[in-house]
C-alpha positions in Angstrom: -11.9 -3.9 19.0 -8.6 -2.5 18.0 -5.5 -4.3 18.8 -2.2 -2.3 19.8 -0.2 -4.0 16.9 -2.8 -2.7 14.4 -2.3 0.8 15.6 1.7 0.5 15.6 1.5 -1.1 12.0 -0.5 1.8 10.8 1.9 4.4 12.4 4.8 2.7 11.0 3.0 2.6 7.6 2.2 6.5 7.7 5.8 7.1 8.8 7.0 5.5 5.5 4.4 7.1 3.4 5.6 10.5 4.6 9.2 9.5 3.9 8.1 8.3 0.5 6.4 11.6 -0.3 9.5 13.6 0.8 11.9 11.6 -1.2 9.7 11.4 -4.4 12.2 12.8 -6.6 14.8 10.3 -5.8 12.1 7.3 -6.2 11.4 8.7 -9.7 14.5 6.7 -10.9 12.8 3.6 -10.3 11.0 2.3 -13.4 7.2 2.7 -13.4 7.6 4.0 -9.8 3.9 4.9 -9.5 2.8 1.4 -9.4 4.6 0.2 -6.3 3.6 3.7 -4.6 0.0 3.1 -5.4 0.2 -0.6 -4.2 1.8 0.9 -0.8 -0.8 3.3 -0.6 -3.3 0.7 -0.6 -1.3 -1.1 1.9 -1.8 1.9 4.3 -5.6 2.2 3.5 -6.1 -1.4 4.5 -4.1 -0.8 7.9 -6.6 2.3 8.3 -9.6 0.5 7.6 -8.4 -2.4 10.1 -8.3 0.1 13.0 -11.7 1.9 11.9 -13.4 -1.6 11.4 -13.2 -1.8 15.4 -15.3 1.1 15.8 -17.8 1.7 12.8 -19.2 -0.2 9.6 -17.4 -3.5 10.5 -18.4 -5.3 7.3 -17.9 -2.7 5.0 -14.5 -1.8 6.2 -13.6 -5.4 6.2 -14.4 -5.8 2.7 -12.4 -2.6 1.8 -9.3 -4.0 4.0 -9.3 -7.2 2.0 -9.9 -5.5 -1.4 -6.9 -3.0 -0.7 -4.7 -6.0 0.1 -5.6 -7.9 -3.0 -5.5 -4.8 -5.2 -2.1 -4.1 -3.7 -0.6 -7.6 -4.5 -2.0 -7.2 -7.9 -0.4 -4.0 -8.6 2.9 -5.4 -7.4 2.6 -8.4 -9.9 1.7 -6.1 -12.6 4.8 -3.9 -11.6 7.1 -7.0 -11.5 5.8 -8.2 -14.9 6.2 -4.7 -16.3 9.7 -4.2 -15.3 11.0 -7.6 -16.2 10.0 -7.2 -19.7 11.2 -3.5 -20.0 14.7 -4.5 -18.6 14.8 -7.2 -21.4 13.7 -4.8 -24.2 16.1 -2.1 -23.1 
């Protein structure tokens, strides 16, 4: 069963994803901007999997959801690591 807050979270997430896509030229000034964008895309994928698991393939989508969260966090850690050392070297 899907809860209302999951749908609202996904709707906000997709709205922000559309905004990010529309403003991708401005975002390119952020160092290694593709890494946090991929991390955010994985979060939106996790929110989508959360909604779908209420209807079909519960165990598989639950695994995809949690894997997406973990990979998103890992990407953000890698991005923080990369930009922290690129700022020192520059």
